[in-house]
C-alpha positions as CSV (number, residue, x, y, z in Angstrom):
1,M,37.7,25.2,-51.4
2,N,37.1,23.5,-48.2
3,R,39.2,26.1,-46.3
4,I,37.1,28.9,-47.8
5,F,33.6,27.6,-47.7
6,G,34.0,24.9,-45.0
7,T,32.7,21.3,-45.1
8,S,29.3,19.7,-44.6
9,A,30.5,18.6,-41.2
10,S,30.1,22.2,-39.9
11,K,26.4,22.3,-40.6
12,K,24.1,22.8,-37.6
13,P,21.9,20.0,-36.5
14,K,18.3,20.1,-37.5
15,P,15.9,21.5,-34.9
16,S,14.0,19.1,-32.9
17,L,10.2,19.0,-32.6
18,Q,10.4,20.7,-29.2
19,D,12.6,23.4,-30.7
20,A,10.0,24.0,-33.4
21,I,7.2,24.3,-30.8
22,T,9.2,26.8,-28.8
23,S,9.9,28.9,-31.9
24,T,6.2,28.9,-32.9
25,D,5.1,29.9,-29.4
26,A,7.5,32.9,-29.6
27,R,6.0,33.9,-33.0
28,I,2.5,33.6,-31.5
29,A,3.4,35.8,-28.6
30,S,4.9,38.4,-30.9
31,I,1.7,38.5,-33.1
32,E,-0.5,38.7,-30.0
33,V,1.3,41.9,-29.0
34,K,0.7,43.4,-32.5
35,V,-3.0,42.5,-32.4
36,K,-3.3,44.2,-29.0
37,K,-1.6,47.3,-30.3
38,L,-4.0,47.4,-33.3
39,D,-6.9,47.1,-31.0
40,G,-5.7,50.2,-29.2
41,E,-5.5,52.1,-32.4
42,L,-9.0,51.0,-33.5
43,G,-10.3,52.2,-30.1
44,R,-8.8,55.7,-30.7
45,Y,-10.2,55.9,-34.2
46,K,-13.6,54.9,-32.9
47,D,-13.5,57.7,-30.3
48,Q,-12.4,60.3,-32.9
49,M,-15.2,59.3,-35.3
50,S,-17.8,59.5,-32.6
51,K,-16.8,63.2,-32.0
52,L,-16.8,64.2,-35.7
53,R,-19.6,65.0,-38.1
54,N,-19.8,63.4,-41.5
55,G,-17.3,65.0,-43.8
56,P,-13.8,64.6,-45.2
57,G,-12.1,64.5,-41.8
58,K,-14.3,61.7,-40.5
59,D,-13.9,59.8,-43.8
60,A,-10.0,60.0,-43.5
61,I,-10.1,58.6,-40.0
62,Q,-12.5,55.9,-41.2
63,Q,-10.1,54.9,-43.9
64,R,-7.2,54.5,-41.4
65,A,-9.5,52.5,-39.2
66,L,-10.3,50.2,-42.1
67,R,-6.6,49.6,-42.9
68,T,-5.9,48.9,-39.2
69,L,-8.8,46.5,-39.1
70,K,-7.5,44.8,-42.2
71,Q,-4.0,44.4,-40.6
72,K,-5.7,43.0,-37.5
73,R,-7.6,40.4,-39.4
74,M,-4.4,39.4,-41.2
75,Y,-2.5,38.9,-37.9
76,E,-5.5,37.1,-36.4
77,S,-5.4,34.7,-39.4
78,Q,-1.7,34.0,-38.9
79,L,-2.3,33.6,-35.2
80,A,-4.9,31.0,-35.8
81,Q,-2.6,29.1,-38.2
82,L,0.3,29.2,-35.8
83,T,-1.9,28.0,-32.9
84,Q,-3.1,25.1,-35.0
85,Q,0.5,24.3,-36.0
86,T,1.6,24.3,-32.3
87,F,-1.3,22.0,-31.4
88,N,-0.4,19.6,-34.2
89,M,3.3,19.6,-33.1
90,E,2.4,19.1,-29.5
91,S,0.1,16.2,-30.4
92,A,2.9,14.6,-32.5
93,A,5.3,15.1,-29.6
94,L,2.9,13.5,-27.2
95,T,2.3,10.6,-29.5
96,T,6.1,10.1,-29.9
97,E,6.5,10.2,-26.2
98,N,3.8,7.6,-25.7
99,L,5.3,5.4,-28.3
100,R,8.7,5.7,-26.7
101,N,7.2,4.7,-23.3
102,T,5.3,1.9,-24.9
103,M,8.5,0.5,-26.5
104,A,10.3,0.8,-23.2
105,T,7.5,-1.1,-21.5
106,V,7.6,-3.8,-24.2
107,D,11.4,-4.2,-23.8
108,A,11.0,-4.4,-20.0
109,L,8.3,-7.1,-20.4
110,Q,10.4,-9.1,-22.8
111,A,13.5,-9.0,-20.6
112,S,11.3,-10.0,-17.6
113,N,9.8,-12.9,-19.6
114,K,13.2,-14.1,-20.5
115,E,14.4,-14.0,-16.9
116,I,11.3,-15.9,-15.7
117,K,11.8,-18.6,-18.3
118,K,15.4,-18.8,-17.3
119,Q,14.6,-19.2,-13.6
120,Y,11.8,-21.7,-14.2
121,G,14.1,-23.7,-16.4
122,K,16.3,-24.3,-13.4
123,I,13.5,-25.8,-11.4
124,N,13.0,-29.6,-11.6
125,I,9.5,-30.7,-10.6
126,D,10.6,-34.3,-10.1
127,K,13.2,-33.2,-7.5
128,I,10.5,-31.2,-5.7
129,E,8.3,-34.3,-5.6
130,D,11.2,-36.4,-4.3
131,I,11.8,-33.8,-1.5
132,H,8.1,-34.1,-0.5
133,D,8.3,-37.9,-0.4
134,E,11.5,-37.7,1.7
135,M,9.8,-35.3,4.2
136,E,6.8,-37.6,4.6
137,D,9.1,-40.6,5.2
138,M,11.1,-38.6,7.8
139,L,7.9,-37.5,9.6
140,E,6.6,-41.1,9.8
141,R,9.9,-42.3,11.2
142,A,9.9,-39.5,13.7
143,N,6.4,-40.5,14.9
144,E,7.5,-44.1,15.2
145,I,10.5,-43.0,17.3
146,Q,8.3,-40.9,19.6
147,E,5.8,-43.8,20.0
148,S,8.7,-46.2,20.8
149,L,10.2,-43.7,23.4
150,G,6.8,-43.2,25.0
151,R,6.2,-47.0,25.6
152,S,5.5,-47.9,29.2
153,Y,7.4,-51.0,30.6
154,A,5.9,-51.0,34.1
155,V,2.3,-51.7,33.2
156,P,1.5,-55.2,32.1
157,D,-0.1,-55.7,28.7
158,E,-3.1,-57.6,30.0
159,I,-5.0,-55.9,33.0
160,D,-8.4,-56.9,34.2
161,E,-10.7,-53.9,34.2
162,A,-12.8,-55.5,37.0
163,D,-9.7,-55.7,39.2
164,L,-9.0,-52.0,38.5
165,E,-12.6,-51.0,39.4
166,A,-12.5,-53.0,42.7
167,E,-9.2,-51.4,43.6
168,L,-10.7,-48.0,42.9
169,D,-13.7,-48.7,45.1
170,A,-11.4,-49.8,47.9
171,L,-9.4,-46.6,47.7
172,Q,-12.6,-44.5,47.9
173,F,-13.7,-46.5,50.9
174,E,-10.4,-45.9,52.7
175,E,-10.7,-42.1,52.0
176,E,-14.1,-42.0,53.5
177,E,-13.0,-43.9,56.6
178,E,-10.0,-41.6,57.0
179,G,-12.3,-38.6,56.8
180,T,-14.6,-40.0,59.5
181,S,-11.8,-40.8,61.9
182,Y,-10.4,-37.3,61.4
183,L,-13.7,-35.7,62.3
184,A,-14.0,-38.0,65.3
185,D,-10.6,-36.9,66.5
186,I,-11.6,-33.3,66.3
187,N,-14.7,-33.7,68.5
188,K,-12.8,-35.8,71.0
189,A,-11.8,-34.0,74.3
190,P,-8.0,-33.6,74.9
191,D,-6.3,-36.0,77.3
192,F,-4.9,-33.3,79.6
193,I,-8.4,-32.2,80.9
194,D,-9.3,-33.9,84.2
195,E,-12.8,-32.7,84.7
196,P,-15.6,-32.5,82.2
197,P,-16.5,-29.0,80.9
198,M,-18.9,-27.1,83.2
199,E,-22.4,-26.1,82.1
200,M,-23.3,-22.5,81.8
201,S,-25.3,-22.6,85.0
202,E,-22.4,-24.0,87.0
203,T,-20.1,-21.1,86.0
204,P,-18.8,-19.6,89.4
205,T,-19.9,-16.0,90.1
206,H,-17.7,-13.1,91.1
207,E,-18.6,-13.4,94.7
208,A,-17.8,-17.1,94.9
209,V,-14.4,-16.6,93.4
210,K,-13.8,-13.7,95.9
211,A,-14.9,-15.9,98.8
212,S,-12.6,-18.6,97.9
């Protein structure tokens, strides 16, 4: 029996929601083509009736137009139903996708929360405080070492400030005397000049030089 009719394993999988949406859209497109064709027929019937007088011929064309209009209304009703079905399925698909994304976000947050807890569990606050204390002690010891290395051995511990001020005044006095003597040396005539400099009136003229 299985060889003749097959088994249940050979059944096709059920169509997905997206497959149903695609199929419904194809049906909608097909009905829209039919409605457009019926609109063309109604337009021709309208032109024919406008050219005919009242009578059996016009009545026959009017009956055809009524049947065509009835078919058009039926297709338009189906078209409205299929459009609503498509809208419902697309809304369901969108809701499903949003739920899937929400679940993925929740899973990611849970995994991240576990990892954060795991990492924080490895941190010991007491050890961090001990590290800070050790750093402070090391900085204090470094400062003490720098102060010890910067200690001056040539300067006595007890120095009289009055003696320092007196020594400073003496240095300033010596600088002033050196400046005065320097200026005096500049104004002093050189040793190699035998005669004093001549005045402007005593400058020899050209004729006197020529005569000599």
